[in-house]
N, CA, C and O atoms as a printed pandas DataFrame, in Angstrom:
     atom_number atom_name residue_name chain_id  residue_number  x_coord  y_coord  z_coord
0              1         N          MET        A               1   -2.510   12.850   -1.741
1              2        CA          MET        A               1   -1.563   12.612   -0.662
2              3         C          MET        A               1   -2.274   12.860    0.666
3              4         O          MET        A               1   -3.057   13.800    0.798
4              5         N          LEU        A               2   -1.994   12.016    1.632
5              6        CA          LEU        A               2   -2.500   12.180    2.989
6              7         C          LEU        A               2   -1.323   12.438    3.915
7              8         O          LEU        A               2   -0.218   11.944    3.689
8              9         N          SER        A               3   -1.573   13.214    4.956
9             10        CA          SER        A               3   -0.515   13.533    5.922
10            11         C          SER        A               3   -1.055   13.353    7.333
11            12         O          SER        A               3   -2.259   13.442    7.574
12            13         N          PHE        A               4   -0.142   13.098    8.253
13            14        CA          PHE        A               4   -0.498   13.084    9.667
14            15         C          PHE        A               4    0.692   13.585   10.470
15            16         O          PHE        A               4    1.831   13.558   10.005
16            17         N          SER        A               5    0.409   14.038   11.675
17            18        CA          SER        A               5    1.435   14.607   12.560
18            19         C          SER        A               5    1.953   13.561   13.524
19            20         O          SER        A               5    1.255   12.622   13.905
20            21         N          VAL        A               6    3.203   13.760   13.903
21            22        CA          VAL        A               6    3.852   12.927   14.910
22            23         C          VAL        A               6    4.501   13.863   15.917
23            24         O          VAL        A               6    5.200   14.801   15.533
24            25         N          GLN        A               7    4.278   13.618   17.186
25            26        CA          GLN        A               7    4.932   14.376   18.248
26            27         C          GLN        A               7    5.943   13.457   18.921
27            28         O          GLN        A               7    5.572   12.433   19.495
28            29         N          THR        A               8    7.223   13.824   18.851
29            30        CA          THR        A               8    8.235   13.017   19.519
30            31         C          THR        A               8    8.521   13.613   20.895
31            32         O          THR        A               8    8.281   14.796   21.139
32            33         N          HIS        A               9    9.032   12.778   21.776
33            34        CA          HIS        A               9    9.248   13.192   23.162
34            35         C          HIS        A               9   10.690   13.036   23.622
35            36         O          HIS        A               9   11.057   13.504   24.700
36            37         N          ASP        A              10   11.507   12.376   22.803
37            38        CA          ASP        A              10   12.894   12.153   23.165
38            39         C          ASP        A              10   13.819   12.697   22.079
39            40         O          ASP        A              10   13.394   12.969   20.956
40            41         N          HIS        A              11   15.077   12.845   22.437
41            42        CA          HIS        A              11   16.075   13.328   21.469
42            43         C          HIS        A              11   16.214   12.358   20.308
43            44         O          HIS        A              11   16.182   12.770   19.148
44            45         N          ASP        A              12   16.367   11.083   20.607
45            46        CA          ASP        A              12   16.405   10.001   19.620
46            47         C          ASP        A              12   15.276    9.059   19.956
47            48         O          ASP        A              12   15.139    8.617   21.096
48            49         N          GLN        A              13   14.458    8.750   18.947
49            50        CA          GLN        A              13   13.271    7.954   19.228
50            51         C          GLN        A              13   12.790    7.278   17.952
51            52         O          GLN        A              13   12.884    7.848   16.865
52            53         N          MET        A              14   12.274    6.064   18.090
53            54        CA          MET        A              14   11.627    5.381   16.979
54            55         C          MET        A              14   10.176    5.120   17.374
55            56         O          MET        A              14    9.903    4.438   18.362
56            57         N          LEU        A              15    9.250    5.669   16.590
57            58        CA          LEU        A              15    7.825    5.518   16.850
58            59         C          LEU        A              15    7.207    4.628   15.782
59            60         O          LEU        A              15    7.401    4.862   14.589
60            61         N          ASP        A              16    6.469    3.616   16.199
61            62        CA          ASP        A              16    5.773    2.745   15.267
62            63         C          ASP        A              16    4.559    3.500   14.720
63            64         O          ASP        A              16    3.631    3.818   15.463
64            65         N          ILE        A              17    4.574    3.778   13.430
65            66        CA          ILE        A              17    3.484    4.536   12.796
66            67         C          ILE        A              17    2.680    3.650   11.839
67            68         O          ILE        A              17    1.924    4.160   11.012
68            69         N          THR        A              18    2.836    2.343   11.947
69            70        CA          THR        A              18    2.151    1.422   11.044
70            71         C          THR        A              18    0.643    1.640   11.065
71            72         O          THR        A              18    0.009    1.680   10.011
72            73         N          GLU        A              19    0.069    1.781   12.247
73            74        CA          GLU        A              19   -1.380    1.935   12.365
74            75         C          GLU        A              19   -1.863    3.237   11.726
75            76         O          GLU        A              19   -2.913    3.255   11.084
76            77         N          GLN        A              20   -1.102    4.333   11.897
77            78        CA          GLN        A              20   -1.493    5.596   11.260
78            79         C          GLN        A              20   -1.472    5.480    9.738
79            80         O          GLN        A              20   -2.336    6.033    9.056
80            81         N          VAL        A              21   -0.478    4.757    9.206
81            82        CA          VAL        A              21   -0.405    4.563    7.754
82            83         C          VAL        A              21   -1.575    3.699    7.288
83            84         O          VAL        A              21   -2.182    3.991    6.257
84            85         N          GLN        A              22   -1.898    2.644    8.029
85            86        CA          GLN        A              22   -3.041    1.793    7.672
86            87         C          GLN        A              22   -4.344    2.588    7.728
87            88         O          GLN        A              22   -5.203    2.424    6.862
88            89         N          GLN        A              23   -4.499    3.444    8.731
89            90        CA          GLN        A              23   -5.707    4.269    8.822
90            91         C          GLN        A              23   -5.819    5.215    7.629
91            92         O          GLN        A              23   -6.911    5.426    7.101
92            93         N          ALA        A              24   -4.695    5.783    7.206
93            94        CA          ALA        A              24   -4.707    6.633    6.015
94            95         C          ALA        A              24   -5.089    5.809    4.789
95            96         O          ALA        A              24   -5.838    6.281    3.933
96            97         N          LEU        A              25   -4.580    4.584    4.700
97            98        CA          LEU        A              25   -4.941    3.698    3.599
98            99         C          LEU        A              25   -6.439    3.402    3.618
99           100         O          LEU        A              25   -7.087    3.425    2.572
100          101         N          ASP        A              26   -6.984    3.129    4.782
101          102        CA          ASP        A              26   -8.420    2.866    4.903
102          103         C          ASP        A              26   -9.234    4.046    4.370
103          104         O          ASP        A              26  -10.229    3.851    3.672
104          105         N          ARG        A              27   -8.810    5.272    4.700
105          106        CA          ARG        A              27   -9.516    6.477    4.234
106          107         C          ARG        A              27   -9.394    6.656    2.724
107          108         O          ARG        A              27  -10.277    7.240    2.096
108          109         N          SER        A              28   -8.315    6.162    2.142
109          110        CA          SER        A              28   -8.080    6.368    0.713
110          111         C          SER        A              28   -8.970    5.495   -0.169
111          112         O          SER        A              28   -9.292    5.879   -1.293
112          113         N          GLY        A              29   -9.365    4.335    0.325
113          114        CA          GLY        A              29  -10.159    3.413   -0.472
114          115         C          GLY        A              29   -9.345    2.561   -1.433
115          116         O          GLY        A              29   -9.918    1.741   -2.151
116          117         N          ILE        A              30   -8.032    2.728   -1.471
117          118        CA          ILE        A              30   -7.169    1.945   -2.349
118          119         C          ILE        A              30   -7.158    0.488   -1.867
119          120         O          ILE        A              30   -6.996    0.225   -0.676
120          121         N          ARG        A              31   -7.331   -0.449   -2.800
121          122        CA          ARG        A              31   -7.354   -1.873   -2.449
122          123         C          ARG        A              31   -6.086   -2.606   -2.890
123          124         O          ARG        A              31   -5.670   -3.566   -2.242
124          125         N          GLN        A              32   -5.476   -2.166   -3.976
125          126        CA          GLN        A              32   -4.273   -2.792   -4.515
126          127         C          GLN        A              32   -3.322   -1.681   -4.942
127          128         O          GLN        A              32   -3.759   -0.643   -5.439
128          129         N          GLY        A              33   -2.029   -1.895   -4.751
129          130        CA          GLY        A              33   -1.055   -0.913   -5.210
130          131         C          GLY        A              33    0.137   -0.819   -4.282
131          132         O          GLY        A              33    0.707   -1.826   -3.862
132          133         N          ALA        A              34    0.503    0.424   -3.971
133          134        CA          ALA        A              34    1.672    0.658   -3.111
134          135         C          ALA        A              34    1.468    1.930   -2.308
135          136         O          ALA        A              34    0.759    2.845   -2.727
136          137         N          ALA        A              35    2.098    1.969   -1.155
137          138        CA          ALA        A              35    2.098    3.154   -0.295
138          139         C          ALA        A              35    3.531    3.654   -0.193
139          140         O          ALA        A              35    4.450    2.893    0.110
140          141         N          ILE        A              36    3.703    4.927   -0.447
141          142        CA          ILE        A              36    5.003    5.561   -0.242
142          143         C          ILE        A              36    4.872    6.422    1.008
143          144         O          ILE        A              36    4.052    7.339    1.056
144          145         N          VAL        A              37    5.675    6.124    2.006
145          146        CA          VAL        A              37    5.684    6.879    3.260
146          147         C          VAL        A              37    6.931    7.750    3.236
147          148         O          VAL        A              37    8.048    7.250    3.107
148          149         N          TYR        A              38    6.728    9.065    3.363
149          150        CA          TYR        A              38    7.810   10.026    3.190
150          151         C          TYR        A              38    7.865   10.987    4.372
151          152         O          TYR        A              38    6.833   11.464    4.843
152          153         N          VAL        A              39    9.073   11.266    4.847
153          154        CA          VAL        A              39    9.306   12.188    5.953
154          155         C          VAL        A              39   10.035   13.417    5.401
155          156         O          VAL        A              39   11.169   13.299    4.937
156          157         N          PRO        A              40    9.393   14.608    5.445
157          158        CA          PRO        A              40    9.991   15.814    4.864
158          159         C          PRO        A              40   10.859   16.596    5.851
159          160         O          PRO        A              40   10.730   17.814    5.971
160          161         N          HIS        A              41   11.729   15.898    6.543
161          162        CA          HIS        A              41   12.577   16.532    7.552
162          163         C          HIS        A              41   14.018   16.065    7.367
163          164         O          HIS        A              41   14.255   14.902    7.043
164          165         N          THR        A              42   14.961   16.946    7.565
165          166        CA          THR        A              42   16.369   16.593    7.356
166          167         C          THR        A              42   17.025   15.939    8.569
167          168         O          THR        A              42   18.148   15.444    8.471
168          169         N          THR        A              43   16.339   15.932    9.707
169          170        CA          THR        A              43   16.895   15.294   10.898
170          171         C          THR        A              43   15.970   14.195   11.424
171          172         O          THR        A              43   16.007   13.850   12.605
172          173         N          ALA        A              44   15.149   13.660   10.541
173          174        CA          ALA        A              44   14.267   12.543   10.877
174          175         C          ALA        A              44   14.253   11.596    9.679
175          176         O          ALA        A              44   14.685   11.953    8.583
176          177         N          ALA        A              45   13.750   10.384    9.908
177          178        CA          ALA        A              45   13.769    9.374    8.853
178          179         C          ALA        A              45   12.597    8.428    9.046
179          180         O          ALA        A              45   11.822    8.557    9.994
180          181         N          VAL        A              46   12.482    7.478    8.133
181          182        CA          VAL        A              46   11.465    6.430    8.238
182          183         C          VAL        A              46   12.094    5.122    7.785
183          184         O          VAL        A              46   12.879    5.095    6.838
184          185         N          THR        A              47   11.741    4.037    8.470
185          186        CA          THR        A              47   12.301    2.732    8.133
186          187         C          THR        A              47   11.297    1.642    8.463
187          188         O          THR        A              47   10.304    1.885    9.149
188          189         N          ILE        A              48   11.559    0.451    7.976
189          190        CA          ILE        A              48   10.767   -0.730    8.313
190          191         C          ILE        A              48   11.672   -1.667    9.097
191          192         O          ILE        A              48   12.795   -1.958    8.687
192          193         N          ASN        A              49   11.157   -2.138   10.245
193          194        CA          ASN        A              49   11.925   -3.074   11.046
194          195         C          ASN        A              49   10.980   -3.804   11.988
195          196         O          ASN        A              49    9.763   -3.632   11.917
196          197         N          GLU        A              50   11.547   -4.617   12.870
197          198        CA          GLU        A              50   10.735   -5.409   13.790
198          199         C          GLU        A              50    9.981   -4.523   14.773
199          200         O          GLU        A              50   10.550   -3.612   15.374
200          201         N          ASN        A              51    8.679   -4.809   14.927
201          202        CA          ASN        A              51    7.884   -4.046   15.884
202          203         C          ASN        A              51    7.346   -4.903   17.027
203          204         O          ASN        A              51    6.533   -4.431   17.822
204          205         N          ALA        A              52    7.788   -6.153   17.117
205          206        CA          ALA        A              52    7.309   -7.027   18.190
206          207         C          ALA        A              52    8.076   -6.822   19.493
207          208         O          ALA        A              52    7.491   -6.924   20.572
208          209         N          ASP        A              53    9.347   -6.542   19.412
209          210        CA          ASP        A              53   10.201   -6.387   20.584
210          211         C          ASP        A              53   10.752   -4.961   20.613
211          212         O          ASP        A              53   11.532   -4.602   19.731
212          213         N          PRO        A              54   10.377   -4.138   21.590
213          214        CA          PRO        A              54   10.849   -2.748   21.639
214          215         C          PRO        A              54   12.363   -2.622   21.806
215          216         O          PRO        A              54   12.925   -1.554   21.559
216          217         N          ASP        A              55   13.023   -3.693   22.219
217          218        CA          ASP        A              55   14.475   -3.645   22.342
218          219         C          ASP        A              55   15.164   -3.504   20.987
219          220         O          ASP        A              55   16.292   -3.015   20.916
220          221         N          VAL        A              56   14.500   -3.923   19.916
221          222        CA          VAL        A              56   15.093   -3.783   18.585
222          223         C          VAL        A              56   15.283   -2.304   18.260
223          224         O          VAL        A              56   16.362   -1.902   17.823
224          225         N          ALA        A              57   14.248   -1.493   18.467
225          226        CA          ALA        A              57   14.359   -0.049   18.215
226          227         C          ALA        A              57   15.437    0.565   19.104
227          228         O          ALA        A              57   16.219    1.399   18.647
228          229         N          HIS        A              58   15.480    0.163   20.346
229          230        CA          HIS        A              58   16.508    0.653   21.270
230          231         C          HIS        A              58   17.900    0.320   20.744
231          232         O          HIS        A              58   18.789    1.172   20.741
232          233         N          ASP        A              59   18.084   -0.915   20.301
233          234        CA          ASP        A              59   19.387   -1.338   19.793
234          235         C          ASP        A              59   19.778   -0.588   18.526
235          236         O          ASP        A              59   20.943   -0.231   18.351
236          237         N          ILE        A              60   18.816   -0.348   17.643
237          238        CA          ILE        A              60   19.106    0.409   16.422
238          239         C          ILE        A              60   19.575    1.814   16.771
239          240         O          ILE        A              60   20.582    2.284   16.241
240          241         N          LEU        A              61   18.848    2.485   17.661
241          242        CA          LEU        A              61   19.248    3.837   18.072
242          243         C          LEU        A              61   20.623    3.830   18.730
243          244         O          LEU        A              61   21.429    4.732   18.503
244          245         N          HIS        A              62   20.886    2.823   19.537
245          246        CA          HIS        A              62   22.191    2.708   20.202
246          247         C          HIS        A              62   23.308    2.544   19.174
247          248         O          HIS        A              62   24.343    3.205   19.261
248          249         N          ASP        A              63   23.095    1.666   18.209
249          250        CA          ASP        A              63   24.125    1.433   17.185
250          251         C          ASP        A              63   24.348    2.672   16.322
251          252         O          ASP        A              63   25.488    2.994   15.987
252          253         N          LEU        A              64   23.262    3.375   15.955
253          254        CA          LEU        A              64   23.429    4.615   15.187
254          255         C          LEU        A              64   24.213    5.648   15.985
255          256         O          LEU        A              64   25.038    6.373   15.429
256          257         N          ASP        A              65   23.956    5.715   17.283
257          258        CA          ASP        A              65   24.681    6.674   18.122
258          259         C          ASP        A              65   26.158    6.311   18.244
259          260         O          ASP        A              65   27.008    7.197   18.336
260          261         N          ARG        A              66   26.469    5.019   18.246
261          262        CA          ARG        A              66   27.876    4.604   18.263
262          263         C          ARG        A              66   28.566    4.981   16.954
263          264         O          ARG        A              66   29.720    5.409   16.961
264          265         N          MET        A              67   27.864    4.822   15.834
265          266        CA          MET        A              67   28.444    5.141   14.533
266          267         C          MET        A              67   28.547    6.644   14.289
267          268         O          MET        A              67   29.491    7.119   13.656
268          269         N          VAL        A              68   27.559    7.387   14.802
269          270        CA          VAL        A              68   27.509    8.834   14.584
270          271         C          VAL        A              68   27.239    9.507   15.935
271          272         O          VAL        A              68   26.099    9.870   16.222
272          273         N          PRO        A              69   28.256    9.673   16.752
273          274        CA          PRO        A              69   28.058   10.244   18.096
274          275         C          PRO        A              69   27.781   11.748   18.053
275          276         O          PRO        A              69   28.283   12.464   17.187
276          277         N          TRP        A              70   26.989   12.198   18.989
277          278        CA          TRP        A              70   26.667   13.627   19.086
278          279         C          TRP        A              70   27.887   14.464   19.459
279          280         O          TRP        A              70   27.984   15.625   19.061
280          281         N          GLU        A              71   28.795   13.903   20.200
281          282        CA          GLU        A              71   29.923   14.661   20.745
282          283         C          GLU        A              71   31.089   14.819   19.779
283          284         O          GLU        A              71   32.150   15.296   20.179
284          285         N          GLN        A              72   30.925   14.442   18.553
285          286        CA          GLN        A              72   32.008   14.533   17.572
286          287         C          GLN        A              72   32.482   15.984   17.434
287          288         O          GLN        A              72   31.662   16.885   17.259
288          289         N          GLN        A              73   33.773   16.210   17.510
289          290        CA          GLN        A              73   34.325   17.564   17.435
290          291         C          GLN        A              73   34.548   18.044   16.001
291          292         O          GLN        A              73   34.729   19.240   15.776
292          293         N          ALA        A              74   34.538   17.149   15.049
293          294        CA          ALA        A              74   34.867   17.507   13.669
294          295         C          ALA        A              74   33.693   18.079   12.883
295          296         O          ALA        A              74   33.873   18.484   11.734
296          297         N          TYR        A              75   32.500   18.125   13.464
297          298        CA          TYR        A              75   31.348   18.650   12.735
298          299         C          TYR        A              75   31.533   20.133   12.445
299          300         O          TYR        A              75   31.985   20.886   13.308
300          301         N          ARG        A              76   31.186   20.550   11.243
301          302        CA          ARG        A              76   31.306   21.951   10.845
302          303         C          ARG        A              76   29.965   22.678   10.836
303          304         O          ARG        A              76   29.926   23.908   10.813
304          305         N          HIS        A              77   28.874   21.928   10.854
305          306        CA          HIS        A              77   27.528   22.515   10.818
306          307         C          HIS        A              77   27.264   23.264   12.122
307          308         O          HIS        A              77   27.385   22.689   13.204
308          309         N          ASP        A              78   26.909   24.525   12.026
309          310        CA          ASP        A              78   26.769   25.421   13.184
310          311         C          ASP        A              78   25.652   25.085   14.166
311          312         O          ASP        A              78   25.770   25.400   15.350
312          313         N          GLU        A              79   24.582   24.459   13.713
313          314        CA          GLU        A              79   23.402   24.269   14.563
314          315         C          GLU        A              79   23.593   23.239   15.660
315          316         O          GLU        A              79   22.778   23.166   16.580
316          317         N          GLY        A              80   24.651   22.441   15.584
317          318        CA          GLY        A              80   24.895   21.452   16.620
318          319         C          GLY        A              80   24.118   20.159   16.446
319          320         O          GLY        A              80   24.079   19.340   17.365
320          321         N          ASN        A              81   23.500   19.958   15.290
321          322        CA          ASN        A              81   22.729   18.730   15.081
322          323         C          ASN        A              81   23.226   17.931   13.869
323          324         O          ASN        A              81   22.447   17.241   13.211
324          325         N          SER        A              82   24.503   18.032   13.588
325          326        CA          SER        A              82   25.073   17.300   12.448
326          327         C          SER        A              82   24.859   15.800   12.562
327          328         O          SER        A              82   24.608   15.131   11.559
328          329         N          ALA        A              83   24.953   15.274   13.756
329          330        CA          ALA        A              83   24.737   13.841   13.935
330          331         C          ALA        A              83   23.337   13.447   13.478
331          332         O          ALA        A              83   23.159   12.390   12.873
332          333         N          ALA        A              84   22.348   14.281   13.760
333          334        CA          ALA        A              84   20.970   13.998   13.344
334          335         C          ALA        A              84   20.848   13.992   11.825
335          336         O          ALA        A              84   20.157   13.143   11.262
336          337         N          HIS        A              85   21.511   14.933   11.156
337          338        CA          HIS        A              85   21.488   14.961    9.693
338          339         C          HIS        A              85   22.117   13.691    9.117
339          340         O          HIS        A              85   21.586   13.109    8.172
340          341         N          ALA        A              86   23.236   13.268    9.678
341          342        CA          ALA        A              86   23.924   12.074    9.183
342          343         C          ALA        A              86   23.082   10.821    9.404
343          344         O          ALA        A              86   22.981    9.979    8.512
344          345         N          LYS        A              87   22.475   10.690   10.586
345          346        CA          LYS        A              87   21.640    9.520   10.869
346          347         C          LYS        A              87   20.440    9.469    9.931
347          348         O          LYS        A              87   20.097    8.401    9.425
348          349         N          ALA        A              88   19.802   10.611    9.694
349          350        CA          ALA        A              88   18.655   10.642    8.785
350          351         C          ALA        A              88   19.068   10.234    7.375
351          352         O          ALA        A              88   18.344    9.505    6.696
352          353         N          ALA        A              89   20.233   10.706    6.937
353          354        CA          ALA        A              89   20.716   10.339    5.600
354          355         C          ALA        A              89   21.007    8.837    5.523
355          356         O          ALA        A              89   20.774    8.218    4.485
356          357         N          MET        A              90   21.507    8.254    6.596
357          358        CA          MET        A              90   21.818    6.823    6.611
358          359         C          MET        A              90   20.548    5.967    6.582
359          360         O          MET        A              90   20.497    4.955    5.884
360          361         N          VAL        A              91   19.530    6.372    7.335
361          362        CA          VAL        A              91   18.307    5.572    7.429
362          363         C          VAL        A              91   17.412    5.793    6.212
363          364         O          VAL        A              91   16.867    4.835    5.664
364          365         N          GLY        A              92   17.257    7.042    5.789
365          366        CA          GLY        A              92   16.459    7.339    4.605
366          367         C          GLY        A              92   15.159    8.043    4.926
367          368         O          GLY        A              92   14.661    7.983    6.050
368          369         N          HIS        A              93   14.618    8.710    3.921
369          370        CA          HIS        A              93   13.441    9.553    4.121
370          371         C          HIS        A              93   12.153    8.963    3.588
371          372         O          HIS        A              93   11.099    9.591    3.698
372          373         N          SER        A              94   12.209    7.756    3.006
373          374        CA          SER        A              94   10.973    7.148    2.516
374          375         C          SER        A              94   11.081    5.632    2.506
375          376         O          SER        A              94   12.171    5.061    2.451
376          377         N          VAL        A              95    9.911    4.998    2.561
377          378        CA          VAL        A              95    9.792    3.555    2.383
378          379         C          VAL        A              95    8.582    3.309    1.490
379          380         O          VAL        A              95    7.661    4.124    1.434
380          381         N          THR        A              96    8.597    2.190    0.803
381          382        CA          THR        A              96    7.482    1.779   -0.028
382          383         C          THR        A              96    6.957    0.448    0.491
383          384         O          THR        A              96    7.728   -0.474    0.759
384          385         N          VAL        A              97    5.638    0.357    0.630
385          386        CA          VAL        A              97    5.000   -0.863    1.124
386          387         C          VAL        A              97    3.910   -1.253    0.133
387          388         O          VAL        A              97    3.118   -0.409   -0.285
388          389         N          LEU        A              98    3.869   -2.512   -0.237
389          390        CA          LEU        A              98    2.829   -2.987   -1.128
390          391         C          LEU        A              98    1.484   -3.019   -0.408
391          392         O          LEU        A              98    1.419   -3.186    0.810
392          393         N          ILE        A              99    0.418   -2.857   -1.180
393          394        CA          ILE        A              99   -0.948   -2.908   -0.666
394          395         C          ILE        A              99   -1.659   -4.078   -1.349
395          396         O          ILE        A              99   -1.619   -4.208   -2.572
396          397         N          ASP        A             100   -2.307   -4.920   -0.553
397          398        CA          ASP        A             100   -3.057   -6.051   -1.090
398          399         C          ASP        A             100   -4.377   -6.157   -0.338
399          400         O          ASP        A             100   -4.389   -6.289    0.886
400          401         N          GLN        A             101   -5.479   -6.101   -1.061
401          402        CA          GLN        A             101   -6.824   -6.205   -0.488
402          403         C          GLN        A             101   -7.047   -5.164    0.613
403          404         O          GLN        A             101   -7.666   -5.458    1.635
404          405         N          GLY        A             102   -6.541   -3.952    0.398
405          406        CA          GLY        A             102   -6.759   -2.860    1.332
406          407         C          GLY        A             102   -5.897   -2.895    2.584
407          408         O          GLY        A             102   -6.129   -2.128    3.519
408          409         N          ARG        A             103   -4.908   -3.775    2.611
409          410        CA          ARG        A             103   -4.037   -3.906    3.779
410          411         C          ARG        A             103   -2.585   -3.700    3.361
411          412         O          ARG        A             103   -2.188   -4.059    2.252
412          413         N          LEU        A             104   -1.805   -3.122    4.257
413          414        CA          LEU        A             104   -0.366   -3.033    4.021
414          415         C          LEU        A             104    0.201   -4.448    4.027
415          416         O          LEU        A             104   -0.037   -5.213    4.962
416          417         N          ARG        A             105    0.943   -4.791    2.995
417          418        CA          ARG        A             105    1.499   -6.149    2.882
418          419         C          ARG        A             105    2.878   -6.154    3.524
419          420         O          ARG        A             105    3.880   -5.820    2.892
420          421         N          MET        A             106    2.905   -6.546    4.806
421          422        CA          MET        A             106    4.151   -6.530    5.563
422          423         C          MET        A             106    4.355   -7.890    6.217
423          424         O          MET        A             106    3.416   -8.669    6.381
424          425         N          GLY        A             107    5.605   -8.156    6.585
425          426        CA          GLY        A             107    5.914   -9.386    7.286
426          427         C          GLY        A             107    5.334   -9.391    8.690
427          428         O          GLY        A             107    4.981   -8.344    9.231
428          429         N          ARG        A             108    5.241  -10.568    9.269
429          430        CA          ARG        A             108    4.632  -10.748   10.588
430          431         C          ARG        A             108    5.225   -9.822   11.653
431          432         O          ARG        A             108    4.494   -9.301   12.495
432          433         N          TRP        A             109    6.532   -9.618   11.621
433          434        CA          TRP        A             109    7.192   -8.851   12.667
434          435         C          TRP        A             109    7.534   -7.435   12.232
435          436         O          TRP        A             109    8.191   -6.707   12.976
436          437         N          GLN        A             110    7.104   -7.030   11.046
437          438        CA          GLN        A             110    7.496   -5.722   10.524
438          439         C          GLN        A             110    6.538   -4.612   10.930
439          440         O          GLN        A             110    5.331   -4.817   11.063
440          441         N          GLY        A             111    7.116   -3.430   11.124
441          442        CA          GLY        A             111    6.358   -2.217   11.348
442          443         C          GLY        A             111    7.063   -1.061   10.667
443          444         O          GLY        A             111    8.252   -1.136   10.357
444          445         N          ILE        A             112    6.318    0.007   10.437
445          446        CA          ILE        A             112    6.882    1.224    9.860
446          447         C          ILE        A             112    7.219    2.153   11.014
447          448         O          ILE        A             112    6.368    2.450   11.852
448          449         N          PHE        A             113    8.465    2.610   11.052
449          450        CA          PHE        A             113    8.920    3.443   12.160
450          451         C          PHE        A             113    9.304    4.843   11.693
451          452         O          PHE        A             113   10.051    5.009   10.729
452          453         N          PHE        A             114    8.780    5.841   12.391
453          454        CA          PHE        A             114    9.272    7.204   12.261
454          455         C          PHE        A             114   10.481    7.314   13.187
455          456         O          PHE        A             114   10.395    6.971   14.366
456          457         N          CYS        A             115   11.599    7.789   12.659
457          458        CA          CYS        A             115   12.845    7.877   13.427
458          459         C          CYS        A             115   13.176    9.340   13.700
459          460         O          CYS        A             115   13.437   10.110   12.775
460          461         N          GLU        A             116   13.165    9.708   14.946
461          462        CA          GLU        A             116   13.512   11.070   15.370
462          463         C          GLU        A             116   14.969   11.081   15.802
463          464         O          GLU        A             116   15.400   10.249   16.601
464          465         N          PHE        A             117   15.726   12.039   15.263
465          466        CA          PHE        A             117   17.135   12.158   15.625
466          467         C          PHE        A             117   17.494   13.524   16.193
467          468         O          PHE        A             117   18.659   13.778   16.499
468          469         N          ASP        A             118   16.504   14.413   16.340
469          470        CA          ASP        A             118   16.774   15.777   16.823
470          471         C          ASP        A             118   15.561   16.314   17.582
471          472         O          ASP        A             118   15.115   17.438   17.356
472          473         N          GLY        A             119   15.045   15.489   18.479
473          474        CA          GLY        A             119   13.809   15.847   19.178
474          475         C          GLY        A             119   14.060   16.408   20.559
475          476         O          GLY        A             119   15.194   16.639   20.977
476          477         N          PRO        A             120   12.963   16.615   21.242
477          478        CA          PRO        A             120   11.588   16.366   20.808
478          479         C          PRO        A             120   11.088   17.454   19.841
479          480         O          PRO        A             120   11.471   18.621   19.923
480          481         N          ARG        A             121   10.223   17.017   18.932
481          482        CA          ARG        A             121    9.688   17.932   17.917
482          483         C          ARG        A             121    8.307   17.488   17.451
483          484         O          ARG        A             121    7.876   16.357   17.671
484          485         N          HIS        A             122    7.635   18.427   16.798
485          486        CA          HIS        A             122    6.392   18.145   16.091
486          487         C          HIS        A             122    6.772   17.896   14.634
487          488         O          HIS        A             122    7.412   18.746   14.015
488          489         N          ARG        A             123    6.393   16.757   14.083
489          490        CA          ARG        A             123    6.802   16.368   12.735
490          491         C          ARG        A             123    5.593   15.999   11.886
491          492         O          ARG        A             123    4.493   15.790   12.398
492          493         N          GLU        A             124    5.820   15.926   10.587
493          494        CA          GLU        A             124    4.799   15.508    9.634
494          495         C          GLU        A             124    5.263   14.266    8.886
495          496         O          GLU        A             124    6.455   14.075    8.644
496          497         N          VAL        A             125    4.312   13.438    8.530
497          498        CA          VAL        A             125    4.555   12.273    7.698
498          499         C          VAL        A             125    3.573   12.350    6.531
499          500         O          VAL        A             125    2.377   12.561    6.734
500          501         N          HIS        A             126    4.078   12.181    5.317
501          502        CA          HIS        A             126    3.232   12.195    4.123
502          503         C          HIS        A             126    3.148   10.779    3.571
503          504         O          HIS        A             126    4.131   10.038    3.558
504          505         N          VAL        A             127    1.945   10.420    3.113
505          506        CA          VAL        A             127    1.725    9.104    2.521
506          507         C          VAL        A             127    1.044    9.298    1.177
507          508         O          VAL        A             127    0.003    9.948    1.085
508          509         N          GLN        A             128    1.633    8.735    0.149
509          510        CA          GLN        A             128    1.057    8.759   -1.200
510          511         C          GLN        A             128    0.710    7.326   -1.581
511          512         O          GLN        A             128    1.555    6.434   -1.509
512          513         N          PHE        A             129   -0.523    7.115   -1.982
513          514        CA          PHE        A             129   -0.955    5.787   -2.392
514          515         C          PHE        A             129   -1.023    5.718   -3.911
515          516         O          PHE        A             129   -1.542    6.620   -4.569
516          517         N          LEU        A             130   -0.493    4.640   -4.447
517          518        CA          LEU        A             130   -0.511    4.400   -5.882
518          519         C          LEU        A             130   -1.412    3.199   -6.133
519          520         O          LEU        A             130   -1.144    2.103   -5.641
520          521         N          SER        A             131   -2.462    3.401   -6.885
521          522        CA          SER        A             131   -3.406    2.329   -7.154
522          523         C          SER        A             131   -2.838    1.369   -8.195
523          524         O          SER        A             131   -2.299    1.792   -9.218
524          525         N          GLY        A             132   -2.966    0.082   -7.922
525          526        CA          GLY        A             132   -2.493   -0.926   -8.855
526          527         C          GLY        A             132   -3.614   -1.525   -9.674
527          528         O          GLY        A             132   -3.375   -2.388  -10.519
528          529         N          VAL        A             133   -4.824   -1.084   -9.438
529          530        CA          VAL        A             133   -5.973   -1.607  -10.194
530          531         C          VAL        A             133   -6.793   -0.453  -10.718
531          532         O          VAL        A             133   -7.807   -0.667  -11.382
């Protein structure tokens, strides 16, 4: 397993980590198989979405905030970050990407995003590569 750190700067933020995952793949030497990208945090997530237009990430964060607002009075969790826990559960803590000829096999407009819902914070991302050959 390989890991790398992510430093977020905003309360809610989506960071494109595709290049960091590809660099980890390059170090692994795996040519065929799959990459599992996992976030070990309860108020952060990882997803695959469009990375060509930064407005897409903005819109996703906006829509999640509309669905799960921070100001909700019904939250029972004492720490005040229940919305972050709910958003992370909705988005998910891992993604799987196929590997072909040493490259992440993704669509033209796709990127892997680390999603921060309770920042700014220092976070970790774990990547496990499964060899297919």
